[in-house]
C-alpha positions in Angstrom: -45.7 18.5 48.9 -44.5 17.0 45.6 -44.5 13.3 45.1 -41.2 11.6 45.6 -39.8 10.3 42.3 -37.8 7.1 42.1 -34.4 7.8 40.6 -33.8 5.8 37.4 -31.7 2.7 37.6 -28.2 3.0 36.4 -27.6 1.4 32.9 -26.6 -2.2 33.0 -22.9 -2.6 32.2 -22.2 -3.8 28.7 -21.1 -7.4 28.6 -17.6 -7.8 27.2 -16.8 -10.8 25.0 -13.1 -11.5 24.5 -12.2 -12.8 21.0 -9.0 -14.7 21.7 -7.1 -13.6 18.6 -4.6 -11.1 17.2 -5.9 -11.7 13.7 -7.8 -8.6 12.4 -9.5 -10.6 9.7 -10.9 -13.1 12.1 -12.0 -10.3 14.5 -13.7 -8.5 11.7 -15.6 -11.6 10.6 -16.7 -12.5 14.1 -17.8 -8.9 14.8 -20.1 -9.0 11.8 -21.4 -12.5 12.7 -22.2 -11.5 16.3 -23.4 -8.0 15.7 -27.0 -8.6 16.8 -25.9 -9.6 20.3 -25.8 -7.1 23.2 -22.1 -7.6 23.7 -19.0 -5.5 23.1 -16.3 -7.5 21.4 -12.6 -7.0 22.4 -9.6 -8.9 21.2 -6.3 -9.8 23.0 -4.6 -6.5 22.1 -7.5 -4.6 23.6 -6.9 -6.2 26.9 -3.2 -5.8 26.8 -2.1 -9.3 25.7 0.4 -9.0 22.9 2.4 -12.2 23.1 1.9 -14.7 20.4 -0.6 -17.5 21.0 0.9 -20.9 21.2 -1.4 -23.7 20.1 0.1 -26.8 21.6 -2.3 -29.5 20.4 -2.8 -31.5 17.2 -6.6 -31.2 17.0 -8.6 -28.1 16.4 -11.0 -29.0 19.2 -8.2 -29.2 21.8 -6.6 -25.9 20.7 -9.9 -24.0 20.8 -10.8 -25.4 24.2 -7.3 -24.6 25.6 -7.4 -21.0 24.4 -10.9 -20.3 25.6 -10.1 -21.7 29.1 -6.7 -20.0 29.4 -7.9 -16.5 28.4 -11.2 -16.7 30.3 -9.3 -17.4 33.5 -6.6 -14.8 32.8 -8.9 -12.0 32.0 -12.1 -12.9 33.9 -14.1 -12.3 30.7 -16.4 -14.5 28.7 -14.1 -15.7 26.0 -14.6 -17.0 22.4 -11.7 -18.9 20.9 -11.6 -20.7 17.6 -9.2 -22.9 15.7 -9.7 -23.3 12.0 -8.0 -25.3 9.4 -7.9 -26.2 5.7 -8.0 -30.0 5.3 -6.9 -31.2 1.8 -7.6 -34.9 1.1 -4.7 -35.3 -1.4 -2.3 -34.1 1.3 -3.6 -36.5 3.9 -5.6 -33.8 5.7 -2.8 -31.2 5.7 -2.3 -28.4 6.5 -5.1 -28.9 9.0 -4.3 -27.7 12.5 -1.0 -26.3 11.1 -2.7 -24.1 8.5 -1.4 -20.9 9.9 2.2 -22.2 10.2 2.3 -24.5 7.1 5.0 -22.6 5.3 6.9 -21.6 8.5 6.1 -19.3 11.4 6.9 -16.1 9.5 5.2 -16.9 6.2 2.4 -14.7 4.9 -0.8 -15.8 3.1 0.8 -15.6 -0.3 3.7 -17.9 0.7 1.3 -20.4 2.3 -0.9 -20.5 -0.8 2.2 -20.9 -3.0 3.3 -23.9 -1.0 -0.1 -25.6 -1.3 -0.3 -25.1 -5.0 3.3 -26.5 -5.5 2.4 -29.6 -3.5 -0.9 -30.0 -5.5 0.7 -29.2 -8.9 0.1 -32.8 -10.3 -3.2 -33.5 -8.6 -6.1 -33.8 -11.0 -9.3 -31.9 -10.4 -11.4 -34.8 -9.1 -8.8 -35.4 -6.4 -8.5 -31.8 -5.2 -11.3 -32.1 -2.6 -10.9 -30.1 0.6 -12.8 -28.6 3.4 -12.5 -25.7 5.8 -13.3 -26.5 9.4 -13.8 -24.1 12.3 -14.2 -25.2 16.0 -15.4 -22.4 18.4 -15.0 -22.8 22.1 -17.0 -20.5 24.5 -15.8 -20.2 28.1 -16.9 -18.4 31.2 -14.4 -18.2 34.1 -14.5 -21.3 36.3 -16.7 -23.3 33.9 -15.8 -25.9 31.2 -15.9 -24.5 27.6 -18.7 -25.4 25.2 -17.6 -26.4 21.7 -19.4 -26.0 18.3 -18.2 -26.7 14.8 -18.8 -25.5 11.3 -17.4 -26.8 8.0 -17.7 -26.2 4.2 -16.7 -28.6 1.4 -14.9 -27.5 -1.7 -11.9 -28.0 -4.0 -8.4 -26.5 -4.2 -8.2 -24.3 -7.3 -5.3 -24.4 -9.7 -4.5 -20.7 -9.1 -5.6 -17.9 -6.7 -8.7 -16.0 -7.6 -10.4 -13.1 -5.7 -9.4 -10.2 -3.5 -11.8 -10.7 -0.5 -11.1 -12.6 2.7 -7.8 -13.8 4.0 -5.7 -17.0 4.5 -6.4 -19.7 1.9 -9.6 -18.1 0.7 -8.2 -17.4 -2.9 -7.7 -21.1 -3.6 -10.7 -22.6 -1.9 -13.3 -23.2 -4.7 -16.9 -23.7 -3.8 -18.6 -25.7 -6.7 -22.2 -24.7 -5.9 -21.3 -21.1 -6.3 -18.7 -21.4 -9.0 -16.4 -19.1 -7.1 -13.5 -19.2 -4.6 -14.1 -18.0 -1.1 -12.0 -14.9 -1.9 -14.4 -14.0 -4.7 -17.3 -13.7 -2.3 -18.2 -10.3 -0.8 -17.9 -10.3 3.0 -21.7 -10.4 3.4 -22.0 -13.5 1.3 -19.0 -15.2 2.9 -20.5 -14.5 6.3 -23.6 -16.6 5.3 -21.8 -19.8 4.1 -18.3 -20.0 5.5 -17.1 -22.5 8.1 -16.7 -19.8 10.6 -20.1 -18.4 9.9 -21.7 -21.8 10.5 -19.8 -22.3 13.7 -20.6 -18.7 14.8 -24.3 -19.2 14.3 -24.2 -22.1 16.8 -22.1 -20.1 19.2 -24.5 -17.2 19.0 -27.4 -19.4 20.2 -25.3 -20.4 23.3 -24.4 -16.7 24.0 -28.1 -15.8 23.8 -28.9 -18.4 26.4 -26.0 -17.1 28.6 -27.2 -13.5 28.3 -30.8 -14.5 29.0 -29.7 -16.2 32.3 -28.1 -13.1 33.7 
């Protein structure tokens, strides 16, 4: 009589992580930043949510928290939501939370950059200080979100430079590197950007969540 063999266990289902965005550039960056985790990233279009995201609050933290909670409950998935903004000291912190809508709801990156440069036309270099901030919220259905933040300091350049990245990257100058964010290859940007710094903190939280399953 042959020994009875134990059938192999079925493979553990892959954990889905919803990135609460329709922005392909943001998804691309976060996919690279979280590539070492045993999760499959999906965005809102992947789960059939096509309507525009309304961000109702005046703080990055509140918008990230609200999006993470809303989409985690709606989809039943672990959800990562972020809100990012460019804060320019000479403009009183603008565009800040309104960075994506600074030149109107239908404006593209070029129009938004042009508006910033027009407003900054007479501002001398020492006063062109600015920072990118990113707040990431991680939520599991039925639980309060966990928030982390990343930021990078720099200056607003006098003209766009570089072809990488998206958003305001072509006019955000990083003095330590002597380049704008848009002049950095993606691999380098993903080491130093505000989103990269926030994502590294988020990755540690996700590792703990995964280890607890």
